[in-house]
A tleap script that builds the chain and sets N, CA, C and O, in Angstrom:
source leaprc.protein.ff14SB
mol = sequence {
  NMET LYS SER ARG VAL GLN ARG GLY ARG GLN
  LYS PHE LYS GLU LEU LEU GLN THR CYS SER
  GLN LEU GLN MET ASP ALA VAL ASP ASN VAL
  ILE GLU TYR GLU MET LYS ASP VAL GLN ILE
  CYS ARG SER CYS GLY LEU ALA CLYS
}
set mol.1.N position { 67.551 9.361 158.119 }
set mol.1.CA position { 66.392 9.793 157.330 }
set mol.1.C position { 65.312 8.696 157.435 }
set mol.1.O position { 65.614 7.504 157.488 }
set mol.2.N position { 64.081 9.132 157.463 }
set mol.2.CA position { 62.997 8.177 157.598 }
set mol.2.C position { 62.880 7.280 156.342 }
set mol.2.O position { 63.180 7.688 155.220 }
set mol.3.N position { 62.449 6.096 156.588 }
set mol.3.CA position { 62.378 5.075 155.497 }
set mol.3.C position { 61.329 5.494 154.445 }
set mol.3.O position { 61.514 5.204 153.262 }
set mol.4.N position { 60.252 6.155 154.839 }
set mol.4.CA position { 59.248 6.530 153.846 }
set mol.4.C position { 59.782 7.642 152.930 }
set mol.4.O position { 59.388 7.708 151.766 }
set mol.5.N position { 60.639 8.486 153.412 }
set mol.5.CA position { 61.269 9.511 152.582 }
set mol.5.C position { 62.224 8.827 151.589 }
set mol.5.O position { 62.222 9.152 150.402 }
set mol.6.N position { 63.027 7.891 152.072 }
set mol.6.CA position { 63.926 7.181 151.188 }
set mol.6.C position { 63.145 6.390 150.136 }
set mol.6.O position { 63.538 6.353 148.970 }
set mol.7.N position { 62.040 5.759 150.546 }
set mol.7.CA position { 61.211 5.008 149.613 }
set mol.7.C position { 60.589 5.934 148.570 }
set mol.7.O position { 60.523 5.582 147.392 }
set mol.8.N position { 60.137 7.107 148.989 }
set mol.8.CA position { 59.571 8.075 148.054 }
set mol.8.C position { 60.595 8.583 147.050 }
set mol.8.O position { 60.293 8.742 145.867 }
set mol.9.N position { 61.802 8.835 147.528 }
set mol.9.CA position { 62.869 9.276 146.627 }
set mol.9.C position { 63.198 8.229 145.592 }
set mol.9.O position { 63.418 8.536 144.420 }
set mol.10.N position { 63.229 6.975 146.043 }
set mol.10.CA position { 63.561 5.857 145.137 }
set mol.10.C position { 62.469 5.702 144.067 }
set mol.10.O position { 62.767 5.496 142.890 }
set mol.11.N position { 61.190 5.804 144.498 }
set mol.11.CA position { 60.083 5.692 143.537 }
set mol.11.C position { 60.115 6.852 142.541 }
set mol.11.O position { 59.851 6.644 141.356 }
set mol.12.N position { 60.429 8.054 142.988 }
set mol.12.CA position { 60.532 9.208 142.096 }
set mol.12.C position { 61.650 9.007 141.090 }
set mol.12.O position { 61.484 9.301 139.906 }
set mol.13.N position { 62.782 8.509 141.552 }
set mol.13.CA position { 63.923 8.252 140.662 }
set mol.13.C position { 63.546 7.236 139.608 }
set mol.13.O position { 63.882 7.415 138.438 }
set mol.14.N position { 62.852 6.168 139.992 }
set mol.14.CA position { 62.439 5.133 139.052 }
set mol.14.C position { 61.441 5.710 138.026 }
set mol.14.O position { 61.481 5.353 136.848 }
set mol.15.N position { 60.554 6.601 138.483 }
set mol.15.CA position { 59.592 7.225 137.560 }
set mol.15.C position { 60.323 8.069 136.539 }
set mol.15.O position { 60.005 8.016 135.351 }
set mol.16.N position { 61.293 8.846 136.979 }
set mol.16.CA position { 62.072 9.672 136.061 }
set mol.16.C position { 62.860 8.822 135.052 }
set mol.16.O position { 63.003 9.199 133.889 }
set mol.17.N position { 63.360 7.692 135.507 }
set mol.17.CA position { 64.174 6.861 134.629 }
set mol.17.C position { 63.359 6.146 133.592 }
set mol.17.O position { 63.922 5.673 132.605 }
set mol.18.N position { 62.031 6.038 133.767 }
set mol.18.CA position { 61.218 5.373 132.750 }
set mol.18.C position { 61.048 6.241 131.513 }
set mol.18.O position { 60.911 5.714 130.409 }
set mol.19.N position { 61.054 7.594 131.677 }
set mol.19.CA position { 60.851 8.433 130.504 }
set mol.19.C position { 62.031 9.301 130.159 }
set mol.19.O position { 61.964 10.089 129.216 }
set mol.20.N position { 63.139 9.171 130.919 }
set mol.20.CA position { 64.339 9.943 130.587 }
set mol.20.C position { 65.608 9.156 130.961 }
set mol.20.O position { 65.591 8.238 131.781 }
set mol.21.N position { 66.684 9.561 130.326 }
set mol.21.CA position { 67.991 8.977 130.588 }
set mol.21.C position { 68.746 9.905 131.541 }
set mol.21.O position { 69.067 11.038 131.182 }
set mol.22.N position { 69.030 9.425 132.754 }
set mol.22.CA position { 69.708 10.225 133.781 }
set mol.22.C position { 71.168 9.875 133.861 }
set mol.22.O position { 71.544 8.708 133.753 }
set mol.23.N position { 71.986 10.873 134.047 }
set mol.23.CA position { 73.399 10.627 134.315 }
set mol.23.C position { 73.681 11.212 135.708 }
set mol.23.O position { 73.455 12.398 135.949 }
set mol.24.N position { 74.166 10.383 136.601 }
set mol.24.CA position { 74.362 10.745 137.997 }
set mol.24.C position { 75.844 10.855 138.322 }
set mol.24.O position { 76.684 10.235 137.669 }
set mol.25.N position { 76.155 11.650 139.338 }
set mol.25.CA position { 77.552 11.705 139.801 }
set mol.25.C position { 77.736 10.715 140.932 }
set mol.25.O position { 76.860 9.884 141.172 }
set mol.26.N position { 78.876 10.788 141.643 }
set mol.26.CA position { 79.232 9.815 142.665 }
set mol.26.C position { 78.270 9.846 143.851 }
set mol.26.O position { 78.080 8.825 144.511 }
set mol.27.N position { 77.660 11.000 144.132 }
set mol.27.CA position { 76.760 11.081 145.295 }
set mol.27.C position { 75.288 11.145 144.884 }
set mol.27.O position { 74.449 11.689 145.602 }
set mol.28.N position { 74.993 10.571 143.698 }
set mol.28.CA position { 73.621 10.477 143.137 }
set mol.28.C position { 72.926 11.808 142.843 }
set mol.28.O position { 71.700 11.892 142.904 }
set mol.29.N position { 73.689 12.829 142.530 }
set mol.29.CA position { 73.121 14.079 142.018 }
set mol.29.C position { 72.994 13.974 140.515 }
set mol.29.O position { 73.890 13.468 139.839 }
set mol.30.N position { 71.863 14.461 139.986 }
set mol.30.CA position { 71.680 14.413 138.539 }
set mol.30.C position { 72.558 15.481 137.920 }
set mol.30.O position { 72.470 16.651 138.294 }
set mol.31.N position { 73.403 15.094 136.978 }
set mol.31.CA position { 74.259 16.061 136.315 }
set mol.31.C position { 73.851 16.265 134.858 }
set mol.31.O position { 74.254 17.247 134.234 }
set mol.32.N position { 73.056 15.346 134.314 }
set mol.32.CA position { 72.585 15.459 132.967 }
set mol.32.C position { 71.370 14.550 132.745 }
set mol.32.O position { 71.299 13.453 133.298 }
set mol.33.N position { 70.442 15.005 131.954 }
set mol.33.CA position { 69.321 14.130 131.584 }
set mol.33.C position { 68.899 14.378 130.145 }
set mol.33.O position { 69.128 15.451 129.587 }
set mol.34.N position { 68.280 13.366 129.561 }
set mol.34.CA position { 67.791 13.489 128.181 }
set mol.34.C position { 66.519 12.671 128.098 }
set mol.34.O position { 66.467 11.528 128.552 }
set mol.35.N position { 65.478 13.279 127.502 }
set mol.35.CA position { 64.208 12.555 127.326 }
set mol.35.C position { 64.394 11.393 126.347 }
set mol.35.O position { 65.053 11.539 125.317 }
set mol.36.N position { 63.811 10.245 126.678 }
set mol.36.CA position { 63.844 9.110 125.765 }
set mol.36.C position { 62.950 9.394 124.564 }
set mol.36.O position { 62.101 10.284 124.614 }
set mol.37.N position { 63.137 8.659 123.516 }
set mol.37.CA position { 62.366 8.851 122.294 }
set mol.37.C position { 61.004 8.218 122.406 }
set mol.37.O position { 60.742 7.175 121.807 }
set mol.38.N position { 60.137 8.844 123.168 }
set mol.38.CA position { 58.772 8.360 123.378 }
set mol.38.C position { 57.831 9.547 123.121 }
set mol.38.O position { 58.088 10.659 123.583 }
set mol.39.N position { 56.768 9.307 122.400 }
set mol.39.CA position { 55.841 10.416 122.126 }
set mol.39.C position { 55.146 10.907 123.376 }
set mol.39.O position { 55.157 12.104 123.663 }
set mol.40.N position { 54.536 9.989 124.131 }
set mol.40.CA position { 53.935 10.333 125.403 }
set mol.40.C position { 54.320 9.285 126.422 }
set mol.40.O position { 54.152 8.088 126.192 }
set mol.41.N position { 54.840 9.743 127.551 }
set mol.41.CA position { 55.285 8.833 128.585 }
set mol.41.C position { 54.056 8.272 129.298 }
set mol.41.O position { 53.183 9.026 129.728 }
set mol.42.N position { 53.994 6.957 129.419 }
set mol.42.CA position { 52.840 6.320 130.087 }
set mol.42.C position { 52.915 6.509 131.594 }
set mol.42.O position { 51.885 6.475 132.267 }
set mol.43.N position { 54.106 6.707 132.135 }
set mol.43.CA position { 54.230 6.839 133.597 }
set mol.43.C position { 53.801 8.214 134.100 }
set mol.43.O position { 53.059 8.309 135.077 }
set mol.44.N position { 54.250 9.254 133.459 }
set mol.44.CA position { 53.967 10.593 133.994 }
set mol.44.C position { 53.070 11.420 133.081 }
set mol.44.O position { 52.567 12.456 133.517 }
set mol.45.N position { 52.847 11.011 131.835 }
set mol.45.CA position { 51.970 11.745 130.947 }
set mol.45.C position { 52.611 12.879 130.231 }
set mol.45.O position { 51.909 13.643 129.569 }
set mol.46.N position { 53.927 13.042 130.321 }
set mol.46.CA position { 54.618 14.141 129.630 }
set mol.46.C position { 54.699 13.823 128.152 }
set mol.46.O position { 54.988 12.697 127.747 }
set mol.47.N position { 54.434 14.848 127.360 }
set mol.47.CA position { 54.580 14.710 125.895 }
set mol.47.C position { 55.897 15.373 125.474 }
set mol.47.O position { 56.325 16.375 126.047 }
set mol.48.N position { 56.521 14.777 124.453 }
set mol.48.CA position { 57.770 15.300 123.966 }
set mol.48.C position { 57.564 16.516 123.093 }
set mol.48.O position { 58.533 17.088 122.593 }
savepdb mol mol.pdb
quit
């Protein structure tokens, strides 16, 4: 896989982890997530 795709996936994962709690399985698939207790996420702008 191209390095820019891998880099983009890593940045997207980091963005999601700033405003939510992710639970991953052994092969890095998201199996559960929960929004953190933040009124408005500064990274993505999502409101709770």
